[in-house]
C-alpha positions in Angstrom: 16.4 19.1 2.7 17.8 18.6 6.4 14.4 20.1 7.5 12.4 17.5 5.5 14.4 14.6 6.9 13.8 15.8 10.3 10.1 16.0 9.8 10.1 12.6 8.1 12.0 11.2 11.1 9.4 12.7 13.5 6.5 11.0 11.5 8.5 7.7 11.7 8.7 8.2 15.4 4.9 8.8 15.8 4.2 5.4 14.0 5.6 3.4 17.1 2.9 4.0 19.6 0.4 3.9 16.7 1.4 0.5 15.5 1.6 -0.8 18.9 -2.0 0.6 19.5 -3.2 -1.2 16.3 -1.7 -4.4 17.3 -3.1 -4.2 20.7 -6.6 -3.3 19.5 -6.8 -6.1 17.1 -5.3 -8.7 19.7 -7.7 -7.6 22.4 -10.9 -7.9 19.9 -10.0 -11.2 18.7 -9.7 -12.5 22.4 -13.6 -11.6 22.7 -14.3 -14.0 19.9 -16.8 -16.7 20.8 -14.8 -19.3 18.7 -12.7 -21.6 20.5 -9.3 -22.1 18.6 -8.9 -25.5 20.3 -12.3 -26.8 19.0 -11.8 -25.2 15.6 -8.6 -27.1 15.2 -9.4 -30.5 17.0 -13.0 -30.6 16.1 -16.3 -30.8 18.3 -15.6 -34.3 19.2 -12.4 -33.5 21.0 -12.4 -34.5 24.8 -11.8 -31.9 27.6 -8.4 -33.3 28.1 -7.3 -32.9 24.4 -8.8 -29.3 24.4 -6.8 -28.5 27.7 -3.6 -30.2 26.2 -3.8 -27.9 23.1 -4.4 -24.7 25.0 -1.5 -25.4 27.2 0.9 -26.3 24.2 -0.1 -23.1 22.3 0.0 -20.7 25.2 -3.7 -20.1 25.3 -3.9 -20.5 29.1 -1.1 -17.7 29.7 -2.2 -14.3 31.1 -3.3 -11.9 28.5 -0.4 -9.4 28.6 2.0 -12.4 28.2 0.0 -13.7 25.3 0.3 -10.2 23.7 4.0 -10.2 24.1 4.2 -13.5 22.4 2.1 -12.3 19.6 4.2 -9.2 19.1 7.3 -11.5 19.0 5.7 -13.7 16.4 4.7 -10.6 14.5 8.2 -9.3 14.4 9.3 -12.4 12.9 6.6 -12.5 10.4 4.8 -15.4 12.0 1.0 -14.7 11.9 0.1 -18.2 13.0 -1.5 -21.1 11.1 -4.8 -21.4 9.4 -7.4 -23.9 10.7 -7.2 -27.4 8.9 -5.7 -27.7 6.3 -3.0 -25.9 8.3 -1.3 -23.3 6.0 0.9 -20.3 7.3 -1.4 -17.2 7.5 1.6 -15.2 6.2 1.8 -17.4 3.1 -1.9 -16.7 2.5 -1.5 -12.9 3.0 1.5 -12.9 0.7 -0.6 -14.5 -2.1 -3.6 -12.2 -1.8 -2.0 -9.0 -0.7 -0.4 -8.1 -4.2 -3.9 -8.2 -5.9 -5.4 -5.9 -3.3 -2.5 -3.4 -3.7 -2.9 -3.4 -7.4 -6.6 -3.0 -7.2 -6.2 -0.1 -4.7 -3.5 1.5 -6.7 -5.7 1.5 -9.9 -8.7 2.8 -7.8 -6.4 5.8 -6.5 -5.2 6.5 -9.9 -8.9 6.4 -11.3 -10.0 8.6 -8.5 -7.3 11.2 -9.2 -8.1 11.3 -12.9 -11.9 11.8 -12.1 -11.2 14.4 -9.5 -9.0 16.3 -11.8 -11.2 16.1 -14.8 -14.2 17.2 -13.0 -12.7 19.7 -10.3 -10.4 21.8 -12.6 -13.3 22.8 -15.2 -15.7 23.5 -12.3 -13.4 26.0 -10.8 -12.5 27.7 -14.1 -16.3 27.9 -15.0 -17.6 28.4 -11.5 -21.2 29.4 -11.1 -21.7 28.8 -14.9 -23.5 25.9 -16.4 -20.5 23.6 -16.7 -20.0 24.0 -13.0 -23.7 23.1 -12.4 -23.4 20.1 -14.6 -20.3 18.9 -13.0 -21.8 19.4 -9.3 -24.7 17.3 -10.3 -22.5 14.5 -11.6 -20.2 14.7 -8.7 -23.1 14.4 -6.1 -24.5 11.6 -8.0 -21.1 9.8 -7.9 -20.8 10.3 -4.3 -24.1 8.9 -3.5 -23.6 5.9 -5.7 -22.3 2.8 -3.6 -19.3 1.0 -5.0 -21.2 -2.4 -5.0 -24.2 -1.0 -6.9 -22.0 0.5 -9.5 -20.1 -2.7 -9.7 -23.3 -4.5 -10.6 -24.2 -2.0 -13.2 -20.9 -2.2 -14.9 -21.2 -6.0 -14.9 -24.6 -5.7 -16.5 -23.4 -3.2 -19.1 -20.0 -4.2 -20.0 -20.0 -8.0 -19.4 -23.6 -9.2 -20.0 -25.1 -6.8 -22.5 -22.0 -5.9 -24.3 -19.4 -8.7 -23.5 -16.4 -6.5 -23.6 -14.9 -7.3 -20.2 -15.0 -10.4 -18.1 -17.5 -10.9 -15.3 -14.8 -11.8 -12.9 -11.6 -13.5 -12.2 -8.0 -12.3 -12.2 -5.1 -12.6 -14.6 -1.6 -12.0 -13.5 0.3 -9.1 -15.3 3.1 -11.5 -15.9 0.9 -13.8 -18.1 -0.9 -11.0 -20.0 -0.8 -7.1 -19.4 -4.0 -6.6 -21.6 -6.0 -9.4 -19.8 -4.7 -8.1 -16.4 -6.1 -4.5 -17.4 -9.4 -6.1 -18.5 -9.9 -8.2 -15.3 -9.3 -5.1 -12.9 -10.9 -2.2 -15.0 -14.3 -2.7 -13.7 -13.6 -3.4 -10.1 -11.2 -0.2 -10.1 -13.6 1.9 -11.6 -16.3 0.9 -9.2 -14.0 1.9 -6.5 -12.6 5.2 -8.1 -16.0 6.9 -9.0 -17.3 7.6 -5.4 -13.9 8.7 -4.1 -13.0 10.7 -7.4 -16.2 12.4 -7.2 -15.8 13.5 -3.6 -12.2 14.7 -4.3 -13.5 16.7 -7.2 -15.5 19.1 -4.9 -12.3 19.5 -2.8 -10.3 20.3 -6.0 -12.9 22.9 -7.1 -12.9 24.6 -3.7 -9.2 24.8 -3.4 -8.8 26.0 -7.0 -11.4 28.7 -6.6 -9.8 29.9 -3.3 -6.3 30.0 -5.1 -7.7 31.8 -8.3 -8.9 34.6 -5.9 -5.7 35.4 -4.7 -3.8 38.5 -5.7 -0.7 36.8 -7.2 -2.9 35.3 -9.8 -4.4 38.7 -11.0 -1.0 40.1 -10.7 0.5 37.5 -13.0 -2.1 37.6 -15.6 -2.1 41.3 -15.5 1.6 41.3 -16.1 0.9 39.3 -19.4 1.6 35.7 -18.4 -0.9 33.4 -20.3 -3.5 32.1 -17.9 -2.7 28.5 -18.8 0.8 29.0 -17.6 -0.4 30.6 -14.3 -2.7 27.9 -13.6 -0.7 25.1 -14.5 2.4 26.1 -12.7 1.2 27.9 -9.7 -2.6 27.7 -9.0 -2.9 24.0 -9.7 0.2 23.1 -7.7 -1.0 25.0 -4.6 -4.6 23.9 -4.9 -3.8 20.1 -4.7 -2.3 20.4 -1.3 -5.6 20.0 0.4 -7.0 17.3 -2.0 -3.7 15.3 -1.4 -4.5 15.3 2.5 -8.0 14.2 1.7 -6.9 11.5 -0.5 -4.9 9.7 2.2 -8.1 9.5 4.3 -10.1 8.3 1.4 -7.7 5.4 0.7 -9.1 3.9 3.8 -12.3 3.9 2.0 -10.8 2.2 -1.1 -9.2 -0.5 1.0 -12.4 -1.3 2.9 -14.3 -1.3 -0.4 -12.2 -4.0 -2.0 -13.6 -6.5 0.5 -17.1 -6.3 -1.3 -15.7 -5.7 -4.7 -13.4 -8.6 -4.6 -16.3 -10.8 -3.7 -18.4 -9.4 -6.5 -15.8 -10.1 -9.1 -14.3 -13.2 -7.6 -11.0 -11.7 -7.1 -8.6 -13.7 -4.9 -7.4 -10.7 -2.7 -7.4 -9.8 1.0 -11.2 -9.2 0.8 -11.7 -12.8 -0.1 -9.4 -13.9 2.7 -11.5 -12.1 5.3 -14.7 -13.4 3.8 -13.1 -17.0 4.0 -11.9 -16.4 7.6 -15.4 -15.3 8.6 -17.0 -18.2 6.9 -14.6 -20.8 8.3 -14.4 -19.4 11.9 -10.8 -19.0 11.2 -9.5 -16.5 14.0 -5.7 -16.6 12.9 -6.5 -15.8 9.4 -9.0 -13.2 10.3 -6.5 -11.5 12.7 -3.7 -11.6 10.3 -5.6 -10.0 7.4 -7.3 -7.2 9.5 -4.0 -6.3 11.0 -2.2 -6.2 7.6 -4.8 -4.0 6.2 -4.7 -1.7 9.2 -1.0 -1.5 9.2 -1.0 -0.9 5.4 -3.4 2.0 5.9 -1.1 3.5 8.3 1.9 3.2 5.8 -0.2 4.7 3.0 -1.1 7.7 5.3 2.8 8.0 6.1 3.5 8.3 2.4 0.8 10.9 1.9 2.1 12.8 4.9 5.7 12.9 3.2 4.3 13.9 -0.2 2.4 16.7 1.7 5.7 18.0 3.2 7.1 18.3 -0.3 4.2 19.7 -1.9 3.7 22.4 0.8 6.8 24.5 1.2 5.2 26.7 3.9 4.9 23.6 6.1 8.5 22.9 5.9 9.4 26.5 6.7 7.1 26.5 9.8 9.3 23.9 11.6 
């Protein structure tokens, strides 16, 4: 247990330069924006004196390193700035939109895992036979299918032709769990299919490698039922590599929510980014991009920790 805690502490320490690098990258990129914050707030009719006074009052004329330090200080206090008129704290907008994106991403991850296991395990057990060939074709089709195109097909099938699910909108789970599931079912499925199909190939490969190991043949030869050996040993060991791959693909899921939320009219982080771009709101764009980037880092930290628990050999090597 102490070894695990030491490894977790090391992972946390590596986050410090990574987070600083992300904040610096986002800050510098936003400085190259052609949008003048002063004119966006004051309007195009503002006089040069008014623009200069605004920049002085908000520290926009300070040297870039000093402005970055001020930005870090505000970030530590949870201050991400104000949106352009009507002025609303960016943190407040993100606090409203972030829970929905987290819910959608979590459902997408859950769906991807179900698809990966449902396709990958049978493909490995029936390798090089017709079930494996069928699953391989289905997996490749799913990988090649863009999420936004699948989302449009789902809307056409389950909202237009068969009005089973709503075409869009969001229902808070506190109001109705059933309506909440219905509102996120198609968006989550559109995100889950490409990721789940790609993970299925990794699950199959890992299980095939594990099934070919000597301990599997020895255990089955000793009289243990194959389902027990596969369920207790093979599956657990084979899921280590897919778990690592899942952490990287969560970034794809988070990025996909930008388009999916727009298609299904979901008021999440993707919608906030679209709104910031359309309204030339640099503060909102900077805050949402930074939040998503830091969220991706935290998710990968969690996956790394789960990887440590799932792989005893890695713990023993430290």
